[in-house]
A tleap script that builds the chain and sets N, CA, C and O, in Angstrom:
source leaprc.protein.ff14SB
mol = sequence {
  NMET GLY ALA ASP ILE ARG ILE GLY GLY ILE
  SER LEU ASP THR ARG THR ALA ALA ALA ASN
  SER ALA ALA ARG ASP TRP LEU GLU THR GLN
  ALA ARG VAL ALA ALA TYR TRP ARG ASP VAL
  LEU VAL ASP ARG ASN GLY ASP LEU GLY LEU
  ILE GLU ALA LEU ASP THR HIE TYR ALA PHE
  LEU LEU ALA ALA THR CARG
}
set mol.1.N position { 26.773 109.354 44.955 }
set mol.1.CA position { 26.601 108.074 45.626 }
set mol.1.C position { 27.168 106.978 44.724 }
set mol.1.O position { 26.947 107.002 43.513 }
set mol.2.N position { 27.885 106.033 45.290 }
set mol.2.CA position { 28.488 104.954 44.513 }
set mol.2.C position { 27.474 103.910 44.096 }
set mol.2.O position { 26.378 103.817 44.647 }
set mol.3.N position { 27.867 103.140 43.120 }
set mol.3.CA position { 27.003 102.065 42.624 }
set mol.3.C position { 26.904 100.969 43.675 }
set mol.3.O position { 27.864 100.695 44.396 }
set mol.4.N position { 25.745 100.352 43.753 }
set mol.4.CA position { 25.516 99.233 44.662 }
set mol.4.C position { 26.029 97.967 43.984 }
set mol.4.O position { 25.366 97.420 43.103 }
set mol.5.N position { 27.179 97.514 44.382 }
set mol.5.CA position { 27.778 96.322 43.778 }
set mol.5.C position { 27.150 95.087 44.415 }
set mol.5.O position { 27.094 94.970 45.639 }
set mol.6.N position { 26.680 94.172 43.579 }
set mol.6.CA position { 26.043 92.950 44.076 }
set mol.6.C position { 26.743 91.732 43.504 }
set mol.6.O position { 27.117 91.695 42.332 }
set mol.7.N position { 26.911 90.741 44.359 }
set mol.7.CA position { 27.483 89.467 43.948 }
set mol.7.C position { 26.512 88.395 44.420 }
set mol.7.O position { 26.272 88.247 45.618 }
set mol.8.N position { 25.961 87.656 43.479 }
set mol.8.CA position { 24.984 86.630 43.846 }
set mol.8.C position { 23.763 87.207 44.541 }
set mol.8.O position { 23.147 86.543 45.374 }
set mol.9.N position { 23.408 88.450 44.199 }
set mol.9.CA position { 22.234 89.072 44.793 }
set mol.9.C position { 22.480 89.706 46.152 }
set mol.9.O position { 21.567 90.299 46.728 }
set mol.10.N position { 23.691 89.592 46.673 }
set mol.10.CA position { 24.020 90.144 47.994 }
set mol.10.C position { 24.975 91.314 47.792 }
set mol.10.O position { 25.958 91.205 47.059 }
set mol.11.N position { 24.682 92.424 48.443 }
set mol.11.CA position { 25.522 93.606 48.263 }
set mol.11.C position { 26.914 93.375 48.837 }
set mol.11.O position { 27.104 92.592 49.768 }
set mol.12.N position { 27.872 94.075 48.257 }
set mol.12.CA position { 29.254 93.978 48.730 }
set mol.12.C position { 29.357 94.446 50.170 }
set mol.12.O position { 30.120 93.869 50.946 }
set mol.13.N position { 28.605 95.483 50.551 }
set mol.13.CA position { 28.609 95.967 51.935 }
set mol.13.C position { 28.131 94.885 52.900 }
set mol.13.O position { 28.693 94.716 53.982 }
set mol.14.N position { 27.091 94.157 52.501 }
set mol.14.CA position { 26.576 93.076 53.344 }
set mol.14.C position { 27.610 91.965 53.486 }
set mol.14.O position { 27.810 91.438 54.581 }
set mol.15.N position { 28.267 91.607 52.386 }
set mol.15.CA position { 29.300 90.567 52.445 }
set mol.15.C position { 30.473 91.004 53.311 }
set mol.15.O position { 31.019 90.204 54.070 }
set mol.16.N position { 30.860 92.266 53.201 }
set mol.16.CA position { 31.959 92.791 54.006 }
set mol.16.C position { 31.598 92.765 55.486 }
set mol.16.O position { 32.408 92.353 56.316 }
set mol.17.N position { 30.402 93.197 55.817 }
set mol.17.CA position { 29.948 93.188 57.210 }
set mol.17.C position { 29.925 91.762 57.756 }
set mol.17.O position { 30.323 91.527 58.897 }
set mol.18.N position { 29.467 90.823 56.955 }
set mol.18.CA position { 29.421 89.424 57.387 }
set mol.18.C position { 30.829 88.876 57.600 }
set mol.18.O position { 31.078 88.153 58.564 }
set mol.19.N position { 31.743 89.219 56.706 }
set mol.19.CA position { 33.125 88.759 56.851 }
set mol.19.C position { 33.763 89.359 58.093 }
set mol.19.O position { 34.474 88.663 58.818 }
set mol.20.N position { 33.521 90.640 58.350 }
set mol.20.CA position { 34.054 91.275 59.558 }
set mol.20.C position { 33.517 90.600 60.810 }
set mol.20.O position { 34.269 90.336 61.748 }
set mol.21.N position { 32.240 90.323 60.828 }
set mol.21.CA position { 31.616 89.672 61.973 }
set mol.21.C position { 32.184 88.272 62.200 }
set mol.21.O position { 32.472 87.890 63.334 }
set mol.22.N position { 32.342 87.519 61.129 }
set mol.22.CA position { 32.893 86.168 61.242 }
set mol.22.C position { 34.327 86.205 61.748 }
set mol.22.O position { 34.714 85.375 62.572 }
set mol.23.N position { 35.114 87.151 61.267 }
set mol.23.CA position { 36.510 87.263 61.720 }
set mol.23.C position { 36.564 87.622 63.199 }
set mol.23.O position { 37.378 87.074 63.942 }
set mol.24.N position { 35.698 88.543 63.632 }
set mol.24.CA position { 35.665 88.906 65.060 }
set mol.24.C position { 35.249 87.711 65.920 }
set mol.24.O position { 35.827 87.474 66.980 }
set mol.25.N position { 34.260 86.972 65.467 }
set mol.25.CA position { 33.830 85.767 66.201 }
set mol.25.C position { 34.983 84.780 66.330 }
set mol.25.O position { 35.195 84.206 67.398 }
set mol.26.N position { 35.728 84.581 65.245 }
set mol.26.CA position { 36.850 83.645 65.257 }
set mol.26.C position { 37.922 84.125 66.233 }
set mol.26.O position { 38.473 83.326 66.990 }
set mol.27.N position { 38.222 85.430 66.220 }
set mol.27.CA position { 39.223 85.974 67.135 }
set mol.27.C position { 38.783 85.803 68.591 }
set mol.27.O position { 39.598 85.469 69.451 }
set mol.28.N position { 37.504 86.031 68.867 }
set mol.28.CA position { 36.987 85.834 70.224 }
set mol.28.C position { 37.111 84.380 70.656 }
set mol.28.O position { 37.457 84.094 71.802 }
set mol.29.N position { 36.830 83.468 69.740 }
set mol.29.CA position { 36.970 82.041 70.042 }
set mol.29.C position { 38.417 81.696 70.359 }
set mol.29.O position { 38.693 80.975 71.318 }
set mol.30.N position { 39.338 82.210 69.556 }
set mol.30.CA position { 40.758 81.948 69.790 }
set mol.30.C position { 41.207 82.540 71.124 }
set mol.30.O position { 42.044 81.953 71.809 }
set mol.31.N position { 40.661 83.697 71.498 }
set mol.31.CA position { 40.988 84.305 72.790 }
set mol.31.C position { 40.528 83.399 73.930 }
set mol.31.O position { 41.242 83.221 74.917 }
set mol.32.N position { 39.330 82.829 73.787 }
set mol.32.CA position { 38.829 81.914 74.828 }
set mol.32.C position { 39.698 80.663 74.926 }
set mol.32.O position { 39.930 80.158 76.024 }
set mol.33.N position { 40.174 80.163 73.804 }
set mol.33.CA position { 41.060 78.987 73.813 }
set mol.33.C position { 42.367 79.325 74.532 }
set mol.33.O position { 42.841 78.547 75.360 }
set mol.34.N position { 42.942 80.477 74.217 }
set mol.34.CA position { 44.189 80.901 74.880 }
set mol.34.C position { 43.960 81.039 76.385 }
set mol.34.O position { 44.801 80.620 77.181 }
set mol.35.N position { 42.830 81.624 76.779 }
set mol.35.CA position { 42.522 81.782 78.203 }
set mol.35.C position { 42.343 80.423 78.881 }
set mol.35.O position { 42.782 80.226 80.014 }
set mol.36.N position { 41.704 79.502 78.191 }
set mol.36.CA position { 41.525 78.156 78.750 }
set mol.36.C position { 42.875 77.512 79.056 }
set mol.36.O position { 43.088 77.010 80.159 }
set mol.37.N position { 43.782 77.524 78.087 }
set mol.37.CA position { 45.088 76.888 78.295 }
set mol.37.C position { 45.913 77.625 79.335 }
set mol.37.O position { 46.655 77.006 80.097 }
set mol.38.N position { 45.785 78.946 79.370 }
set mol.38.CA position { 46.455 79.709 80.420 }
set mol.38.C position { 45.967 79.249 81.785 }
set mol.38.O position { 46.775 79.018 82.685 }
set mol.39.N position { 44.651 79.112 81.953 }
set mol.39.CA position { 44.078 78.685 83.223 }
set mol.39.C position { 44.513 77.268 83.589 }
set mol.39.O position { 44.797 76.986 84.753 }
set mol.40.N position { 44.564 76.383 82.606 }
set mol.40.CA position { 45.035 75.012 82.852 }
set mol.40.C position { 46.459 75.035 83.399 }
set mol.40.O position { 46.768 74.357 84.378 }
set mol.41.N position { 47.313 75.814 82.762 }
set mol.41.CA position { 48.710 75.891 83.210 }
set mol.41.C position { 48.830 76.530 84.589 }
set mol.41.O position { 49.644 76.094 85.404 }
set mol.42.N position { 48.035 77.550 84.855 }
set mol.42.CA position { 48.061 78.187 86.178 }
set mol.42.C position { 47.651 77.182 87.247 }
set mol.42.O position { 48.300 77.082 88.289 }
set mol.43.N position { 46.576 76.436 86.996 }
set mol.43.CA position { 46.080 75.450 87.958 }
set mol.43.C position { 47.086 74.347 88.248 }
set mol.43.O position { 47.076 73.753 89.326 }
set mol.44.N position { 47.959 74.078 87.274 }
set mol.44.CA position { 48.915 72.974 87.423 }
set mol.44.C position { 50.345 73.468 87.636 }
set mol.44.O position { 51.311 72.728 87.448 }
set mol.45.N position { 50.457 74.741 88.036 }
set mol.45.CA position { 51.784 75.343 88.253 }
set mol.45.C position { 52.677 75.149 87.036 }
set mol.45.O position { 53.831 74.737 87.152 }
set mol.46.N position { 52.125 75.452 85.870 }
set mol.46.CA position { 52.844 75.282 84.614 }
set mol.46.C position { 53.940 76.320 84.410 }
set mol.46.O position { 54.187 77.175 85.260 }
set mol.47.N position { 54.571 76.217 83.285 }
set mol.47.CA position { 55.689 77.080 82.922 }
set mol.47.C position { 55.232 78.543 82.873 }
set mol.47.O position { 54.289 78.883 82.160 }
set mol.48.N position { 55.910 79.398 83.638 }
set mol.48.CA position { 55.536 80.804 83.722 }
set mol.48.C position { 55.638 81.501 82.369 }
set mol.48.O position { 54.811 82.355 82.049 }
set mol.49.N position { 56.640 81.146 81.577 }
set mol.49.CA position { 56.791 81.744 80.257 }
set mol.49.C position { 55.609 81.447 79.354 }
set mol.49.O position { 55.145 82.318 78.619 }
set mol.50.N position { 55.122 80.209 79.411 }
set mol.50.CA position { 53.946 79.844 78.616 }
set mol.50.C position { 52.694 80.579 79.098 }
set mol.50.O position { 51.877 81.041 78.303 }
set mol.51.N position { 52.570 80.672 80.418 }
set mol.51.CA position { 51.418 81.379 80.991 }
set mol.51.C position { 51.421 82.836 80.546 }
set mol.51.O position { 50.387 83.370 80.144 }
set mol.52.N position { 52.575 83.472 80.620 }
set mol.52.CA position { 52.683 84.868 80.207 }
set mol.52.C position { 52.407 85.034 78.713 }
set mol.52.O position { 51.745 85.985 78.298 }
set mol.53.N position { 52.916 84.108 77.917 }
set mol.53.CA position { 52.691 84.174 76.471 }
set mol.53.C position { 51.208 84.022 76.143 }
set mol.53.O position { 50.678 84.749 75.303 }
set mol.54.N position { 50.544 83.088 76.800 }
set mol.54.CA position { 49.112 82.889 76.562 }
set mol.54.C position { 48.305 84.091 77.039 }
set mol.54.O position { 47.329 84.479 76.398 }
set mol.55.N position { 48.709 84.682 78.160 }
set mol.55.CA position { 48.020 85.854 78.667 }
set mol.55.C position { 48.161 87.030 77.696 }
set mol.55.O position { 47.195 87.747 77.434 }
set mol.56.N position { 49.360 87.218 77.170 }
set mol.56.CA position { 49.605 88.284 76.199 }
set mol.56.C position { 48.824 88.022 74.916 }
set mol.56.O position { 48.224 88.934 74.346 }
set mol.57.N position { 48.836 86.778 74.473 }
set mol.57.CA position { 48.121 86.409 73.245 }
set mol.57.C position { 46.617 86.622 73.413 }
set mol.57.O position { 45.950 87.115 72.503 }
set mol.58.N position { 46.091 86.252 74.572 }
set mol.58.CA position { 44.677 86.461 74.880 }
set mol.58.C position { 44.324 87.944 74.761 }
set mol.58.O position { 43.343 88.303 74.110 }
set mol.59.N position { 45.123 88.796 75.389 }
set mol.59.CA position { 44.852 90.235 75.365 }
set mol.59.C position { 44.916 90.783 73.935 }
set mol.59.O position { 44.092 91.610 73.544 }
set mol.60.N position { 45.892 90.321 73.167 }
set mol.60.CA position { 46.035 90.749 71.774 }
set mol.60.C position { 44.811 90.359 70.950 }
set mol.60.O position { 44.262 91.176 70.211 }
set mol.61.N position { 44.391 89.102 71.086 }
set mol.61.CA position { 43.241 88.627 70.318 }
set mol.61.C position { 41.969 89.376 70.706 }
set mol.61.O position { 41.175 89.757 69.845 }
set mol.62.N position { 41.786 89.578 71.985 }
set mol.62.CA position { 40.592 90.283 72.452 }
set mol.62.C position { 40.585 91.721 71.964 }
set mol.62.O position { 39.542 92.229 71.551 }
set mol.63.N position { 41.727 92.380 72.005 }
set mol.63.CA position { 41.816 93.773 71.538 }
set mol.63.C position { 41.503 93.863 70.044 }
set mol.63.O position { 40.946 94.861 69.587 }
set mol.64.N position { 41.854 92.841 69.292 }
set mol.64.CA position { 41.626 92.851 67.844 }
set mol.64.C position { 40.144 92.759 67.502 }
set mol.64.O position { 39.756 93.066 66.375 }
set mol.65.N position { 39.316 92.345 68.443 }
set mol.65.CA position { 37.881 92.196 68.180 }
set mol.65.C position { 37.122 93.503 68.347 }
set mol.65.O position { 35.942 93.581 68.006 }
set mol.66.N position { 37.775 94.515 68.859 }
set mol.66.CA position { 37.080 95.796 69.133 }
set mol.66.C position { 37.224 96.773 68.033 }
set mol.66.O position { 36.699 97.883 68.120 }
savepdb mol mol.pdb
quit
C-alpha cells in the first residue's frame, strides 16, 4: 500500500477528487453557455455555421464531463 501523501492536512486523493469535480462542474457550465448561445442564434435565424459550431462544442464539452 502506498504512503498517504498529505498537503495542509488534506490527502492528495481528496485534492485530486476535488479538482476533478471542479473541472467537471466548469465544463458543464461552459456546455450550458454554448447551448444558450446556440438557442439564441436559432431563435433569431442566426448564422448556421455558428449554430453548428456551438452545437458541436456543446456536445464536446458535455462528453468531457463523463
